[in-house]
N, C-alpha and C positions, 0 to 999 in steps of 0.2 A: 355393650358387654352381652345382654343377654342374647341380640340377633347374633353374635360370635360363636357364644356357645351352642344357640340351636345349629346353626350351619356344621358346625363341627361333629354335634351328634348326627346330622343328619348324613355328612358325608361321612363316621363309621359307619350308620347303619347298613348305607347303599352298598361299601365295598364289605361288608360283612353278608350282604346277601348276596355277591358278586362271587364270593369264595363258596358260599352254599350252592350256589346253581353249578359253578365249577365242578365243585365237588360231587355233586347230584351228577352232572354231564358224564363226570369218569364212572360213577357205579352205573350208569346206564350201559355205558358200553361193554363194563365188565357182565354185569347181569343178562345184557341182551343185545349180547356182542353180535352175534347172529342177525337181529333186526337190519344193524349196520350196514353188515356184510350186504344182505338183502338190497340194501337201497344204494351202498358203492356199485354195488355186482351191476344194478338196474342203469346207473348212471352210467358205466362204460358200454353197455350194452346198444345203449340209445346211440351215441356217437357211431355205432356200426350200422346203424341203421340206414335204408336210402328215404331223404325228405318227399313227404308231399304236400309241398305249401300248395297254399291256395294262390294259382297263378293272379298275376295282377290284373289283367283284364275281366278275369270275373270279381264282380261287386260281389260284399258279403252282406247277407238279409239278416237285418236284425230280429225281426220277429214271424212266427208261423204264420198270425193274423191279421197281420197290417195292411187292411183295407181290400181284405179277400172277398169277399162278397162285393165291394166296388169294381175289382178288374173282373169277376164272372162276370158281371151286368155290365160291363164297356164291352168284354168280348160277345156276349147275345146280342149287342146293340151292333155292333160291329157285323156279326153276320147276318143281321135281317134280311138285308137287300139279296144273297146268295144262298140262302139256306133256308129261308121261312119255309117259302111256299114247295119246295121240293122235299124237303124234310119234315112236315110239319109234327109229327108224333115225335120225334125225336127233339124238335126245337122247343115245342110246348112243355118237353121232360125235362129239359133243359131250364123253364124259368120256373116251373113247382121246384127244381133241386133249388135255385137260390134262393126262393121265396122262404122254403124249408129253412136253411141257413139262417136268414136273416132271422127269423121265429124264433131259430133256437138262443141269437145273442140277445134278441126280447126278454126272452123268459129268463137267462141267465142276470140281467139286468136286473130286473124285478127282483129275481131274489136274492141278489148280492150288492146290489148297488151297482153304479157308473162305475166305480173300485176303477180298473184299466181298458175301459174301453168309450169310445165317446159313443153319439147316437146311431153312425153309421157301423159300430160292431169295430170300429180301427182300432187299433194298438194306440194309448197315449203314450206318446216317446218322453222319456226322463231325461231332463241335461244334466250331464255331468260335472259335478263341481269344478271349478278354475284348482291352479296351481298351490290359491295363497286361499283357500277356503278352510274354514274352521272344521276344530273339528264337528260341531254340533251340526253344521252342513252333511261333513259326510257320514253322519251317522243317518241323519234327515234321508239322508239319497240310499241308504242301504235300507233301510226300514220300509221306503218306499216300495223300492226299486224288489226287494224279497215279497211285500206285499204283491204287485204286480205278478212276479214272476208266477205265485201260489194261482192268483187268479186265472191264468191263463194254461195254468196247469189244468184245474180243476174243469177249463171250460175244455182245451182243443184235445187231452188223452180219454175224452167222456167216449165210451165207444159209439153214443147217436152222432157225436158233431163228427166223429170220427167217418162215420155209413156217409154220413149227407155230403161230405166233402168229398170223400170214394165215389158215391152216384155221380157227382156233377161230373167231375175226371171223367167217368166212363161214359157219358150221354157225350162228355167232347171229344174223346176216343173215338167215337158212333160216327158223329158227324164228322171229322180227320179224314175218317174212309170213305163218305163220300163224295163222287166226282164233282157234282156240282157245288160243294161247299170247300171243298180244295184251295179254290182260288183266293176266296175269303179266308181261312184257316192261316193261306202262303202270306196273307199282306205283311209286310213290316207293322204295322200300327198291332195285328194279332200276334202275329209273334212274340216282339217286346212284352204285349202283357201276358200269354202264356209263360214265355221265360221268369217273368217273375213269379207267374202263379207255381211255376214247377218250383223252383227256389225257395220258396215261401212253405209249400207244401212238405219241400224234402224237410226244412227246419222245425218243423211240427212233431218229430218221430213216427210218422205213419208206422214203424217197422220196428214200435217199441215191444218188447214180450209183456202181451198180460198175464196175471196173476199165476195163470197153471204153468208160465216158462213160455208158452207156446206165442207164433206172433200172429195180431186180433187180422181175423180175416180180411177187415172191410178195408186196413193199412195195406194189406199184400195186395187186393185187388184196385186200391187208389194207386198204388207204385206201379201195376201192371198199366192200367189207364195211361199214365205217364208216359211210360215207355211206349206205348201205341202213339201217341201223339206224336212225340220225338222223332218216331220211327218215320212216319207220314209227313212233318215238317221237312226233317231234313234232306229227305228224295226229292222234296220239291226243286225244282232247276233255280240257281241262283245267277243274279248277275253279278259277276265279283267286283264289274265297273262302279256300282251302284253299291255308296259307300253303307247307306242304311240297308240291303240286303246282306254284307258282310256283316255290319255289326248284329244282324237278326242272328246269321249262323252260328258266331261266336256264343253268342247269348244261349242258344241251343246248344252248343255247344260244353259252355259252363254248368247246365241242367243237366248234362249226361254226367258230367264230374262229380257232380254232388250228388248224384244218386246212385254210382260207384260206388262213393263212399260210404251210401249208407246200404246199401249191398253188400259189401265187403263185411259192415259192422257187425251184422246179425247175422252171416253166417248161412247165409245162403246158397253159394258157390262152392261151398264145404261139404265133406262127407266126414263121417266118425272115424276117429283111429285110436288108438291105445294111447297114444303121444299124447293127445287134447287130453285124455282121462287122467295121465300125470302129471300134465301141468295144472290142469284145473285144481288136482289135490297139492301142488307143491304152493300154488298162489295162497290157496286157505288157508296153509300153515305159514306161510308170511306172514299175511294180516293178521293173524292170530300173534304172531311176535310184532307185528311193528305198531298194532293201537297201544298195547300198555308202555312204550316209549313215547309216542306222541300223546299221551295221557300225563305221563310225568312233565313235556316238554311244554306243555299248555301251564301246569302248575307251576312252573320253572316261569314262563313267560308273563305270567299276572304276577310274582314275587319281583320279579323286575321291575315291571312297568309299573307298580304300587312304589316300588323304593325310589326310581327315577322322577314322580310324581312329587314328591314329599322334597326331595334333593332339588327339583324344579323351583318350584314354589318358594323354596327357603332361599336360594339365590336370589329369586324375583322380589324377595321380599326386603331383602335386605340390597339391592341397587337400586329400585325404585320407590321407595319410601312407602310406609304405612298407606298414604292417602291414597297414591295411586294405585298401589297393587289391592285398595280397598274398591274402589272406581272399576278396576278392568276384573277386578272376578263378581262384583255386582253385576256388571252387563254382561259377564261370560255366561253365568248363570241363567241370565235372562233370556238369551241368545239361546241356550240349550232347552228351556221351559218350550220357549212359543216353536223350534224346530221337530225337535223331538219328541216332547213331555205329551205335546197335543197329538199325536199321530199314534199315541198308546191310549188314548181314553176309549171306554168301553160303556159304561152305566152311571148314574147321576153320580153314585160317593165319588167315585174316579175324576167328572168333572166336578165336583166341589172342591175337591182336593187339588185338585189341578190349578182352577181359579184362585184358593187361598195362596198360594204358594208364589202364584203370579204379583196378589196384592203385595205381599208380604216383599219379594224384590222390587217392584215399584217404589216402595218406600226406602228399600235399603238404597237404591240407587239416588234418588234424591237424598237421601242424606251424606253418600258418597260424593258427588256433586259439590258440596258446600264448600271442601275442601281440596278434590281432586284436581290438579293440572289439566286446565282447559287454555291455556296462552293468555296473557293481557286481555287483547283486544278480543279473545273470543268469549272471554268471560265477561268485557262490558256490553259487547256489542251483540252476538249470535247466543250464549246462552239461555237469559231471559226468556227468548221469544220461543225458545227450545224446551225448554221447560211448562214454561205454558201448554206448547203442543204434545208433551209428552204427557201430560196432567189430563188431556182432553183424550187420549188411549184410553182411558178407563171410565168416558163416559161421566165426569164429574161428579163420582160416588165419593160418599164423604168417609165413610168407611168400610171393611169388609164385609160386611154382612149385604148394604146396598148394591155392592159391585156385584156379588155371588148371584142375588138372586135377579140382578139384569140380564145376564150372560148367559147362566145355566140352561136355560131352557131355549137358546137365541142361537144354534149353530151357524147361522149365517152372520150373525153378530162375532162369533167365538173364534170364526175360523178367519174373518177381517182384523179384529184385533192383532193375533198370531200372525198375518203378512206385514205388518204395518208398529208393531209394538216400539219396536228401537229404531225404527224410522229418522224422528227428528232427532236422534241421538250419533246418530251414524256417524258423524263426522268427530267426534268426542271419543267415540269408539276405534275410529283408525286413529287418532291419537294415541291413543293408550296401547292399541297393540306394534305401533311403531317402535312407541319407546321400549313393548315388552322384548320384540328382536332386536331391538338396538343393544339394551341390554343384556340380553340370552347370549349373543355372538360375541360380547367383548372382549371373553377368556374362550382362546381356541381349547385348550386342556379340558377346561371344565366340560365346554357343550359337545367334547368328543366322549368325555366320560360316563355324559350322561345320554346321549343317541347311540353310540357303537355298539354295547353290548344288547341292550333289545334290538336293533335292528341285524346282528346277526344271528341272534335267534330266533326272530322272527323268519328270518330265511330260513333256517333249518326246518321247526314246526311246518312251512309251506311244503316244503321238498319231501317230507312224511306224507304231511297229506295229497299232493299231488298224486303221491307213490299208491298211498291208497287205495286212491280215486280209479288211477290207473288197473289196478290188479282187481277192484272191482266189475270196473265196465267188460275186463276182459274173462272174468269170470262168467258172467253173465253170456257173454257171448260163446263162451267153451258150454256153458249150458245147453244153450239153443242147438249148434250142432250133436251134443250128445242125446239129444231129442228126437233125432233122425227123422223125425218127422216137418221139422220147423211149423209149419201148419198144424192146427188140429187135423184128423181126419174129417170129424165129422164136418168141416168147415170146407170140402172138398181142396184140402190143401195140396194134393197132388197138381191139381190142375192149375193154383193161384202160379207156383213155383213154377210149370210148367210155362206158364203165359210169361213169366218176369224173363225169365230166361231165352226166349224166344225172341223176345222184343231187343233185347238185351243183345244177344247174339247179330239180329238186324243190322240195329244199327253201329253197332260194333266193324260189322262189315261195311257198311256205307262211308264210317268215318277211316276207313283202314283201308280204303278201297276207291272206288269212284270218284264220289264224291271229293275224300280228304285229298287226292291227288288232285282234281282240279282247282282245287284250292289252295293247295302248294305252291301248282306250276303257275297260276296268278300272281299270288305274293312274289317269285324266283322273278317272273316275266320282268314285272313291276320295278322292283327293288333296281333290278340289275340296269333297267332302262334311266332307271333315276341317276344310278350312282355314273352311267356311262355318259349321260349329260350333264353330272358335276365334272366330271375331271375335261369335258371339252369345254364346260363355260369355264374352268379355271385358266384353263390352259392359255385361254385368248386374252385374259387379265390378269394372271398370277403374278407379273412384274411391276405390273403397277401397285399391287398389295404390297409387294415388297419395300419399292420406293416408291411410295405415296407424294412425295415431294415432287416426283417427275411431271404429275399429273396436271394440264393446264384447266383453266376453272370451265372451258368450253366443254372438255372431256370428261368432267367429274360425274356428271349426270349418269355418265354412260355406263363407268364402273361402279357409281351408285346402284344402278338399276342390276346389274352381274354381279353384286355382291349379295341384291335382295333373291336375286333366284337361287344361287348359290344356298341361302340361307333354307329356301322352299326344298329345294329339289333333297337336302341332304335330310332336312326335318323329315318329308314324305317316306323316304329310302326307311327311315330308324321306324316311323311307326307301323309302317308295311312287316320289316323284320322283326318285330316286337311281338305284334299281332302273329306271325307263321313262327316264331318261338311258343308262342304261349298254346298256341295249338301243339306242338308236339311235345310241352311240358304235361299239358291236361290230359293226354292220351299215352303217355308212355309207355303206360302198363300193357295195353292192348297192342304194342305193336312186335309179333311172335314170328317168326322166321317167314316169309313168303313163302309162298302156295305154291305160284310160278315167279318164275326166274324173269319169264319175256311174255307179251303181247304174240300173241300168232295168228298169221292170218295162211289158214288151212297148215302148211308143215313151214311156213318163212315166218323167221322170226321179226316182230316190229317195231322193236322197239321195249324198254322194260316194262315191266307188268306194273301197275299202280300202285300193288303194296310194297315193291325193289323200291322205287319211286321215292313212297313216304317213310321207309326203313332209314334209307342212306341219308334223306333230307337230315332224318332226325338225328341219326350218327354225327355227322357231321356239324347239327348245330349245335349238341351236348357237347361236342370234342370243343367247339369255337369258344363257348360260353365260359366254359372249365379253362381254358387258355385265356380268355380277358379276364376271368376273377383273378389267377393265379399274378398279372402282371399291371392289375389297375393299380397299384400303389404306383408301380415305378416312373419318372419323369417322362412324357411323352415321347422324347426325341427314343429314349432307351427302348419304350414300349412298342413305338413304331417300327423300331429296327427289328426286332425278336420276330410281332408279328409279320412282317413283309417274309420273314424266311419259310413260315407255315406254309404248307403245301397243299392247296387241296383241289376237288376240282369244282372249276370255275362255274358250273352249273346247280352247284349245291348252297342251302343253307347258310352254311358255317365259313364257307368263303365269304360271301356278301356281308355275314356280321362282321367280320376282320374286316372285309375290305374297310365297310363305313367306319372303323373307328382309326384304319390307316390315314383316311381322308381327313378326319377331325381336326389336324392341327392347320391345313387348306381353310379350312370353314373359319378357323380363329381367325387365321390371316383378313378373312374377308368382313370379320363381324370388328376386327379393330380398325380398318380403312372406315366401316361404315359409321363406328362411333366415333374416330376422329374428325370428320368430317359433316356428322350430324343427318346420313344421308335420311335418316326415317323423321328425320323433321319438317 
């Protein structure tokens, strides 16, 4: 009876809170209607914008300093045979710069502890908890992640560190311009390493504004050096038939994509306008309206979360029973203490309180185990050994004082205890968590009442947070433009900006010119050849795929070979066309109206200009991608019928993308035959 009264009271309190929150939401919309209007207006505007998603061919870089020193050292070693003797001064300077960077990391670790870096200055990667992870595991991950990010920021945004990275890149830029070093710099190994370095240094925020709003000169010089390196490497002769060379070119292309985004984000290519000033004022006013709304929404979120927690505990108490409920909560408390509590320890007092709580939790778990359900066989055969091992975790301490005195000054012992505390009882914890999950979802109606309001409210909070963050970012961008100089005049800002723009244009001219045209022509030639051979091979064996029962055993191996060949040809064409599409996708903002329509020999046209060739392939590629996307959900037969009617130039990317899709049913026939007769076994 007592449980039923408690449950009814909790449900009443929960729905009362819901009514309050709903009412509060109405008040917000009335009092801060303009804020809601701003939010919805921005959502509508975002639907109109051109997407600039990161192409699939460009891998994401997780952190700015992950093995950066190691990669610089590897590049230095790779250049030893070609650069060291003829460029002694620059090569020696490269070694000095790398040593200085290593010294900065060592000093940082000496002052802050290892924190986020290993002995080589590499970022310690964190593994995200799985889907079934507990709240304590997620909270511990968040705390570690926040601490790591703080460490990285304090290290990599320091002017000293930025200057060292910039200096190293500047030396490499000089080496890349040396005739003797060019061969070594153009090797696949060095290009791959340089592409990684470029991607990682771009993610450092080298163009982040300093305290006065200007961009830090060292960062600007670093970006200028990176662009010079890309410019020299991208002009190198590439053998497109060599897969490693193609991959190297694409990595450089991805690096340029990263830098374009970085340069765009700080307004280097923009000029000051009245519209920008007006937009900045509006954005500031919008943030002023949005922040009070967000503050109230967070208050409401906490109200809902607290009431939800109460309701959830009441439901579980009733369904699991007092003994299992007590055991589950004792284990949850133990997990929270050892995963989250230990991360917040600073001084002796906090360590003492932590150990006191842990000892109390140990006693609480032992008491709960006396009556908690662990299964008949588990209690008889497994629990005694588990309890013995669990008691060993506290080192045989007979009381709280003995336990605290053993560990308060023993950091290694404390960490070991924290890592292994609940291991002996993991099987018990899993039994109780399974019961929790089973009881919690027994009534869908109650589960929905508990989960939905908080989930929807959190979504709304995230939308407001994202909007304020995007406005803050935009205001920083507008502030940069308003400064006119971008870089401080005392830092030779004009020269830095000029170097960046000059190298930027040189690279763009290469990509949207001779190098880009050469690359796309190879892609087109090879993919067309693969598709032609695909059609030819299918023509000779297609009947056998449609009527496999007519194929005698003596000839089956031949048809199997053709099926395998069709898979290889289609896969090769697919990979090449994907590479070609990724190339035009990463550079679509560079394809302006061609300067010339034709190549000329004296006054005689000798073919389309490189820019015209690239632009026409890009246009058909985007058109084909759009057509394929619109028809992707249609049945294969209907899709092929639609695609077959599309008219395009057979020598262009878009036509071959559609042709590849049209051939897919034939590939499926070959695969079906291969599976039926187990050709691959």
